[in-house]
N, C-alpha and C positions, 0 to 999 in steps of 0.2 A: 504494500500500500504506500503510495507516494504522496506525502503531505508536507514535504519539506518547504515548499514555496510558501504555503500558508502559515506554517509553524513559526518561522522566524520573524514574520511581521508582528506576531503577538508578544515577542520578548523585548523587554525594556532593558537594554544592556547597562544603561546608566544606573538603574536601581540595583542591578546585580553588583555593579562596581561599588556602590555605597555599602552594601552588605559585606562584601569581601574586604573593604578597607576600613570598616567601622573600628574606631579606637586607634587608628594609625594617623599620624600626621602626614597624610599623603593625599594629593589630588592629581588627576591626570586627565587629558582628553581621551575620549574613547578611541581605541586603535582603529585605524582605517585600512590596515593592511596586515596580512599574516607574515610578511617577509621584510617589510621596510619599516624602520622606526620613524616616528614623527620628526625627529631631528635630522634624519638622513636627507641629503640633497636629492631633490627630485621626488620626495615623498608626496603622495596624493591620498586623500581619504576615499579609497575605492569602495569601502563598505557603504558609506552614505550615498555614493553614486548609484548603488544597487538596492539598498535595503534601509528602511527607516522603521522606527517603532510606530505602528499604526494598527491598533486592534480593529478599527472599522474596515481597513483595507483587508486585514486577515479574514474577517467575516465575509466580506464581499467576494474574495477569491474562493473561499470554502463553499459559499452559496453557488457560485458559478460552476464549481467542480462537482456539484451534486450532493454535498454533505449538508444535510438539513438538521436543525436542532430537534432532539427527541424530547420526550416528556420531562426528563430531568435536566435538560439543557445540553447534554452531551450529543454531539452530532452523530448522525447515522447515514449509512449509504449501503444499499444492497444487503441489508440485514446485518451489517457490521457497525460496531460503535467505534468512534474515533478516539482510541485510547493509545497513549504513547508511554513507553517505559523510561524511567530515569534511574540509572544505576548509581547508587550512593555507596561510596567506599567508607568503611569505618563508621564511627558513631560520634564524631565530634560535633559540637554545637554549630560551628560555622557551616559545615557541610549540610546539616539539617536545615539551617536557615536558608541557605541557597536553594536547596531542593524545594522547600516550601514556597519560596518566592516564585520559582518557575511554575509550580502548580497553580498558585494564585493568579499569575498573569494569563495562563492558558485557559483557566476555567471560564471567564467571561466570553472567550472566543468560541467556546464549545468543545474544547479538547480536554479530556481527562488525562491527567498525568499520574501514572502508577509508579510510586517510588519503590524501587527494589534494592534492598540492602545487600551488600556483598562484602566479603572480607578483604582487607587491604592486601593480604598475601596473594589474592587472585588478580591483582592489577594487570600483570603482564598477560595472563591468559585471556582476560576480558578484552584487551586490546588486540592481541594477535588473532583471536578467534572471532573478533567483532561481535561480542555478545552484549550488544547494547542498542537501544534506540537513540537515547540522548545521554551523552556522557561529557562531563566537564573535566578537561584535562589541560595540561600545559607543557611547554617545552622551553628550553633556554637556548638562545642563539649566541654563539661566540664569533659569528662571521660578520664583519662590518659591511660586507657586500651581500646582504641578504637576498638580493634579487635572484641569485643563482640557486636559491633554495626552493623556488616556487614549484619545481617538479616534485620535490619530496612531499609537498602537501597535496598537490593537485593532479599529478599524472595518474591515470587510472590503473596503470600496470605496476605501480610502486607499492610495496608492502607498507611503506611509511604513510601512504594515503589511507588513513584508518577508516574512512567512510566508504571507500570503494567508488566514490563518485567520479564523474568525468567521462571522457570518450577518446577514442583514437585520434579524432580530428583535433580535439583540444590539446591532447598530448603533443601533437606535431607542432602546434602553435607555441606551446610552452617551451619545447626543446629548441625551437628556432631562436628564442631569445638568448640562449646560452652561446650562440655562435656570433653574437654581436660584440665586436672588440671594444668599441667606444663605450665607456661606463655610463655616460649620460644617456646615450641612445638606448643602451640596454635597459636602464631603469625606466625610461619612457615606454619602451615596449612591454616591459613586465607589468607596469601599471595598467596598460590596455588589456593585456591578456588576463591579469588577475581579476579585473572587473567581469570578464566573461566567466572565469572559474567560479566567482562568487555567486553567479546566477544559478549554480547548482544548489545553493543554499544548504551546503553540507558541512562547511567548516568555517563559520564566521568567527573572527576573533572577538573575545569578550572583554578582557582587560589585559593590560601590560604588566602593571605592578611596579613597586618601587625597585630601584637598582641599588646594589651595594657599591659604594664609592671608596671603600677602605683602601 
């Protein structure tokens, strides 16, 4: 069942960031790219060019796709309820609050979020076997030229693309950017292709987080 397009319009990344950074002396703009930092030359907010928080738009798209609200508000289509799993690792308060926020955001849209608890020791297996619908995870980039990492996130034939989204056609466009010698031209090309990749609505960046400067 493909509901990713409608799903992400219902998520308020700003609210998730507030929850994640509560109690910290930290504020940041929402990340607009999975591979380029906001302070990187050539950075563009590719996420906002494709996706904005709009529950009304989410409802509109779900209506158009044939998902109609049931008696309890959860949408249904062809006898199936629109329920999505959220894999929650561990039992910490922050994780629970984040999962609860996702559930609260999606409920008015007509999507029921089923929070499934898992042991932290199963982290690698969950990712490698893709045993999730919605999963909040992170990575750390040590590469100042993050543009070259786009394929790791978005090429459909890469194991590191944890969602499995993409297509051979998009893979070809992504790999073409790695052949561009001029760094500025490469970054411009990556911005363009990343906007296409984000239209898969599979791996939108949520927060960046504070950096250690020690």
